[in-house]
C-alpha positions in Angstrom: 79.9 6.1 -75.8 79.3 3.8 -72.9 81.7 4.8 -70.1 80.0 2.6 -67.5 80.6 -0.5 -69.6 84.2 0.5 -70.3 84.8 0.9 -66.6 83.2 -2.4 -65.7 85.2 -4.2 -68.4 88.5 -2.7 -67.3 88.0 -2.9 -63.5 87.7 -6.7 -63.6 90.1 -7.3 -66.5 92.9 -8.5 -64.2 90.6 -11.0 -62.4 89.6 -12.4 -65.8 93.3 -13.1 -66.6 94.0 -10.2 -68.8 97.6 -9.0 -68.4 98.1 -6.2 -70.9 95.5 -4.0 -72.6 95.9 -2.5 -76.0 93.6 0.5 -76.5 93.1 2.2 -79.9 91.8 5.7 -79.9 90.8 8.1 -82.6 89.4 11.6 -83.0 87.4 12.7 -79.9 88.2 9.5 -78.1 91.9 9.8 -77.6 91.3 10.0 -73.9 90.2 6.3 -73.8 93.7 4.8 -73.1 94.1 7.2 -70.3 90.7 6.4 -68.8 91.6 2.7 -69.0 95.0 3.3 -67.4 93.3 5.2 -64.6 90.9 2.2 -63.8 93.4 -0.7 -63.9 96.9 -1.6 -62.6 97.6 -3.4 -65.9 99.9 -2.0 -68.5 98.0 -0.1 -71.1 99.4 0.4 -74.6 97.8 3.2 -76.6 97.6 3.2 -80.4 96.4 6.4 -82.1 94.1 5.5 -85.0 94.2 7.7 -88.1 91.0 9.6 -88.7 89.7 11.9 -91.5 89.1 14.6 -88.9 92.8 14.7 -88.1 93.9 14.4 -91.7 94.7 10.7 -91.3 97.4 11.5 -88.7 95.6 10.1 -85.6 95.7 11.8 -82.3 99.0 11.0 -80.7 99.5 14.3 -78.9 96.9 14.0 -76.1 97.9 10.4 -75.5 101.6 11.5 -75.1 100.6 14.2 -72.6 99.2 11.9 -69.9 99.7 13.3 -66.4 102.4 11.8 -64.2 101.1 8.8 -62.3 98.8 7.4 -65.0 101.1 5.9 -67.6 100.1 4.9 -71.1 102.6 3.4 -73.4 102.0 5.1 -76.7 103.0 3.6 -80.0 103.0 4.7 -83.6 99.8 5.7 -85.4 97.8 3.2 -87.3 98.6 -0.3 -88.5 102.3 -0.1 -87.6 101.4 1.0 -84.1 98.9 -1.8 -83.7 101.4 -4.4 -84.8 104.1 -3.0 -82.5 101.6 -2.8 -79.6 100.9 -6.5 -80.1 104.6 -7.3 -80.2 105.2 -5.1 -77.1 102.4 -6.9 -75.3 104.0 -10.2 -76.3 107.3 -9.0 -74.9 105.7 -8.1 -71.6 104.0 -11.5 -71.4 107.2 -13.2 -72.4 108.9 -12.0 -69.1 107.0 -14.8 -67.4 105.6 -17.1 -70.1 108.1 -19.4 -71.7 105.9 -20.3 -74.7 105.4 -16.6 -75.6 109.1 -16.0 -75.1 109.9 -18.8 -77.6 107.3 -17.7 -80.1 108.5 -14.1 -80.0 112.2 -15.2 -80.4 111.2 -17.3 -83.4 109.3 -14.3 -84.9 112.2 -12.0 -84.5 114.6 -14.6 -86.1 112.2 -14.9 -89.1 112.3 -11.1 -89.4 116.1 -11.1 -89.3 116.3 -13.9 -91.8 113.9 -12.0 -94.2 116.0 -8.8 -93.9 119.3 -10.7 -94.5 117.8 -12.4 -97.6 117.1 -9.1 -99.3 119.6 -8.0 -101.9 122.1 -5.3 -100.9 120.6 -2.1 -102.4 124.2 -0.7 -102.8 124.9 -3.4 -105.3 121.7 -2.8 -107.3 123.0 0.4 -108.9 
């Protein structure tokens, strides 16, 4: 509800050291990730937020239909999308930040270890 503030924030984001922007959008504001992408050269990751108006589905379709030339990386709706947006942003940053690369690799190893520690569901029957 304050497009001038949004534009001011986004236009100088790179100068402030921001490298990736994650933009959540719900209901009538699904255009926000696209607006942000149009105002910055930084990667923008969009996360549709579930809303009652959209039967808790979110609004992924308008975000997925961005015109050519203004890309928005769209992730899953809701909490899973937000988590994956953070991990994707970390992956982007890890291309040039060794500490982020190491932390991300350790996180992925922990995920693999947890999955491998689970009992085989075929043997539970």
